[in-house]
Every structure is written in C-alpha cells, then in structure tokens.
N, C-alpha and C positions, 0 to 999 in steps of 0.2 A: 503493499499499500504505500503510496506517495501521499505525504502530509505536509501542509505549509502552515508555518508558525509565523505569525506577524512579528516584526522585531525592529527596535530603534537603531541597533548597529549590527553590522555583521561580524558576530564573534562565533559562527558555526554553531555547534551544539551548545555552547555556554552563553549564546544570547539569550536575555531574559524575554519572555514572551510579553509582546506590547500589549497595551490595555484596550486597543480598538483597530479593527480590521482596516477600515478605509483610510486611516491617517497614519498608518505604519510605514516608515520609509523602505523596509525591506521585507521579504519574506524569506524564511529559511526553509527550504524544501528538503525533506528527508524521505528517502526510499528505506522503508523498514525491513525490506527483504535484502537488499543489496549493501545497506549501510552508506550509500551515497548521499552525500550533503552539498547542496548549492544554495547559493543567495541570488535572489534577484530583487530588482529594484521596483517600487510600486510605480506603476505606469499610469495610475489614476489618482495619485496623491492629492492633487489640488482641485478635486472635484468640488462642485457646491454641495452644501448639506443636503442630503436626501438624495443625491444623483450618483451615488457611487456604482461604478461598473465594474463588478468583482472580476469578471474574466478579463478584462482591460488591465486592472490592478495586478493580477497574476501574469501579465504578459503572455496571456493564453498558454501559460504552462499547465500541462494536464497534472491535476491533483484528485484524490480520491476523498480527502478531507482536509478541514481548517481546523486549527486549534488556537483559539483566542480569548482574551478577556471579556471583550465587548463587540457587538456588532450590530449595526442597524437593521431595520426591517428590511429595507431594499436590497442591501448587500446579501443578507440571508436568504431571501427569496430567489435573488439571482444565483446564488451558489446552489440552491436545492434544485432550481429548473435546470442546472447543468448537471445534475447528479452528484453533486459534492456535499457531503455531510459537515456540519459544523459543530464543533465540541467547545464547551467552556473550560478555559485554561484555569489552573490555580497559579498563585504567585510562583515564580521560580524560572528555570531556563528551558529551552528546548529540551534537553536531556532528561530533566524532572518530569515534564509533560508528556514526553514520548513513553516513558516507562508507565505513566498512567493511563495513557490512551491504549497502549498494548494490553495492559491488565483489565480493561473495561471500566476504569474507575471514573472517567471523565463523563459527564452528562452532555447529551445532545442539546444544542439551543433550540428554543421554540420561538415563535414569533412574539409571544406575550413576555419573553425575557430580553427582547433586544432593546437596544439604546435609544433615547429619545433625542439626543444630541451631543455634540462635543464640548469638552471642557479643556483647559490648559493641560498640557503634559500628554495629550493623547487618549486620555480616559473619556469616559462617558459621563453626561450631566447627571444621570441618575444615580451613580456611584458614590 
C-alpha cells in the first residue's frame, strides 16, 4: 500500500505529520511493501479555502491512503472519489503513524470530522 503523509519539511520517515492536508508543504509517500520513501511538493498549496484539489496537491501521485491530522470536507470527498482512504493521524512522525496504520489503530475520517477552516501553523480552526 502507498500512503501519503502531509509534512512541513522533508525529513523522510522522521517528518512530523502535518496538521492539515491542504496546506502541507510536502507529502511523504511510503510504500509499506517495498519500503520506498519519497517526498513530493504540494502542487495545490495556495488554493482558496474550500477549493483544495487533492489529486493536484499530490501531483497525481498514485496513493492508496492519506494519514493526516486534519482535512477539509472538499479534500476528503475528492480523495474518496479517487478511491483513496483518509486516516486520522496522531501526533508524531511518519514512522510512528505508519506503525499505527499497519496495525489498524488509526480511524478513518468521516465528513463530520472534517476541518471548518485554517488557522495559523497549518492546523484546523476547530482544533
């Protein structure tokens, strides 16, 4: 499975998972079968609020899942329409959250858990 983790900086597996999908500067993409790790730049970072295009943000990179602290309804629905599951991250690194998703410990996002707006630091207004 290929999993994208939004991140502030490219520190590979040691990157802290970023608090919001749409405003993350990078996505750390991990293939949990091969161990391959790559960083891609967010190609939709400066979108207008509510207009996130998740496939553009991911640079059309094929992933099966996203693990993030927060996500807006538009981005979540866009990912779901593309067949990509979205999981709620815990505070910590890509490596920490990879262990948790592999063990089934991270819950999937639902539309009523999505972010209402951005706040400083990339977090969500409701957190």
